[in-house]
N, C-alpha and C positions, 0 to 999 in steps of 0.2 A: 292104234293110230287113228288120227282124226280123218274124217272123210270129206267134209265140206270145207269151203274156203274160210268161213267164219270160225269153224272149229280149229282149223290149222292156225289161224291168227291168234285165237284165244290160247292155244297151247304155247305159242311163242311168247305171248304176253305173260302167261303164267310162269314160264321158266325165268324170264327176266325179273319178274317181281319176287320170285322165290330166292333168286340169287342175291338181290338187293336186300331183302328182308333178312336173309341168313347173315349177310355181312354186318347189318345193323345189330342183330342179336348177339353176334360174336363179339362185336365191339363193346356192347353193354356188359357181357360176361367178363371181359378183360378189365373194364373199368371197375366192376364190382370186386374182382380179385385184388386190384391195386388199392382199392379203398380198404379192404380187409387187412392187407399188409400194412397200410399206413396207420390204421387205428391200433394195430397190435404194437406198433413202435411207439416210442415216447414222444415223437414229434407231432405236436398239435397242429402246426402250420401245414405240414404235409397231409395230415388227415383232412383238414378243412379244404385244402385245394383239391384233393382227390374227391371229396364229397361234392364239391361244386361242379367238377367235371362230370361226375356220374349223374347228378341230377339234371344238368344241362343236356346231356346225351339222352336221358330218358324223355325230357320234354320234347326234344327234336324227334325222337322216335314216335311220340304220340302225334305230333303234327303230321308226320308222314304216314300214319296209320299202321305202324308195325306193332305198337304196344297200345293196349287199351288205357284210356285216361285214368280209370280207377286203379289199375295196376300200377301206373306210374305214381299216382298219389300215395299209394301204399309204400312204394319204394322210397319216396321222399320222406315220409313219416319215419320209416325205419332208419333211414340214413341220418336224419336229424337226431333221433334218439341215440344212435350209435356214436356220432361225432360229438354232440354237445352234452352228453351225459358225463363226460370227464371234466 
């Protein structure tokens, strides 16, 4: 347990940030699964819309500092290869 006031405050901040980051990462995983399902189906429009949503969510996660910029760029590249290869 934290002893000083600043350590107690930092523990509270850390908990809030952890919960927010966890929610964002969970959303990204859900969108990735939806993209995978959409690409396995024959519907190109559904795959494209799922890819757009996934890439947009990754960009937002980068802006909030949850995901590293290079990791998001790698995800964008892989998504584009996956969707537009067909």
